[in-house]
matplotlib code that plots the C-alpha trace (Angstrom):
import matplotlib.pyplot as plt

x = [-11.7, -10.7, -11.0, -10.7, -13.2, -12.7, -14.6, -16.4, -17.6, -18.8, -20.8, -22.2, -23.3, -25.0, -26.7, -28.0, -29.2, -31.1, -32.7, -33.6, -34.9, -38.5, -38.8, -38.1, -40.0, -36.9, -33.6, -31.8, -33.5, -32.5, -29.0, -28.8, -30.2, -27.7, -24.8, -25.6, -25.7, -22.3, -20.7, -19.9, -20.8, -24.1, -22.5, -20.0, -22.8, -24.8, -21.9, -21.4, -25.1, -24.8, -21.7, -23.4, -26.4, -24.3, -22.2, -25.4, -26.8, -29.8, -29.1, -27.1, -23.5, -19.9, -19.1, -16.1, -14.5, -15.0, -13.6, -10.5, -10.0, -10.3, -7.8, -5.4, -5.7, -5.2, -2.0, -0.7, -1.6, 0.4, 3.4, 3.2, 3.1, 6.1, 8.0, 7.0, 8.4, 11.7, 11.9, 11.2, 13.9, 16.4, 15.6, 16.3, 19.6, 20.8, 19.6, 21.8, 24.7, 24.4, 24.4, 27.9, 30.7]
y = [-4.6, -5.0, -1.8, -1.3, 0.9, 2.8, 1.8, 5.1, 4.4, 1.0, 2.5, 5.2, 2.7, 0.5, 3.5, 4.6, 1.0, 0.9, 4.2, 3.2, -0.3, 0.8, 2.4, -0.8, -4.0, -6.3, -6.0, -6.6, -3.7, -1.4, -2.8, -2.1, 1.4, 2.4, 0.7, 2.7, 6.0, 5.2, 3.9, 0.5, -3.1, -4.3, -7.5, -5.7, -3.9, -7.1, -8.9, -6.0, -6.2, -10.0, -9.5, -6.7, -8.9, -11.8, -9.6, -8.1, -11.6, -10.8, -13.7, -16.8, -16.9, -16.5, -13.2, -11.1, -11.8, -15.5, -15.5, -13.6, -16.0, -19.0, -17.5, -16.8, -20.3, -21.8, -19.8, -20.8, -24.5, -24.4, -22.9, -25.5, -28.3, -26.9, -26.6, -30.2, -31.5, -29.7, -31.2, -34.7, -34.3, -33.0, -35.9, -38.4, -36.7, -36.7, -40.3, -41.3, -39.4, -41.2, -44.6, -44.0, -45.8]
z = [-45.1, -41.5, -39.6, -35.9, -34.2, -31.0, -27.9, -28.0, -31.6, -30.4, -27.5, -29.8, -32.4, -29.7, -28.2, -31.6, -32.3, -29.0, -29.9, -33.5, -32.6, -31.8, -35.2, -37.1, -37.4, -36.9, -35.2, -38.5, -40.2, -37.3, -37.6, -41.3, -40.8, -38.1, -39.8, -43.0, -41.0, -39.5, -42.6, -41.2, -41.9, -40.7, -39.6, -37.4, -35.6, -35.3, -33.7, -31.3, -30.3, -29.7, -27.6, -25.6, -25.0, -23.8, -21.5, -20.0, -19.5, -21.6, -24.0, -23.5, -24.9, -24.0, -22.3, -23.3, -19.9, -20.2, -23.8, -22.7, -19.8, -22.1, -24.5, -21.6, -20.3, -23.7, -24.1, -20.7, -21.4, -24.7, -22.9, -20.1, -22.7, -24.5, -21.1, -20.3, -23.6, -23.0, -19.5, -20.8, -23.4, -20.8, -18.5, -21.3, -22.1, -18.5, -17.9, -20.8, -19.3, -16.0, -17.7, -19.2, -17.4]

ax = plt.figure().add_subplot(projection="3d")
ax.plot(x, y, z, "-o")
ax.set_aspect("equal")
plt.show()
C-alpha cells in the first residue's frame, strides 16, 4: 500500500521517535513502537529517520536537496540529449538538400 503522508505527520512521527528512543534498547525497537502507535509501516518511519539524519549531517548519505538536484540535472541532461539528436538529424537533412543540383 503506497500512502502519502503530510509533512506535518512526518515531523510528528520523527519527534515521537526522538522522544521514544531513550526508552528502547535499539533504534529499530523504537521505530516499531512509534510506527505501531501511528498506524504506519516501520520501514517508512525508518527511512524518514535515515533521511533526517543525512539532511542534518549526523550520518553520511545523500541529502534531500542533493537528491533533488541530481534528479533535476538528469532530466535536463536527457532533454539536451534529445535536442542534440534532433539537431543532428536536421543537419543531415539540410546537408543532403544542399548537395542537390
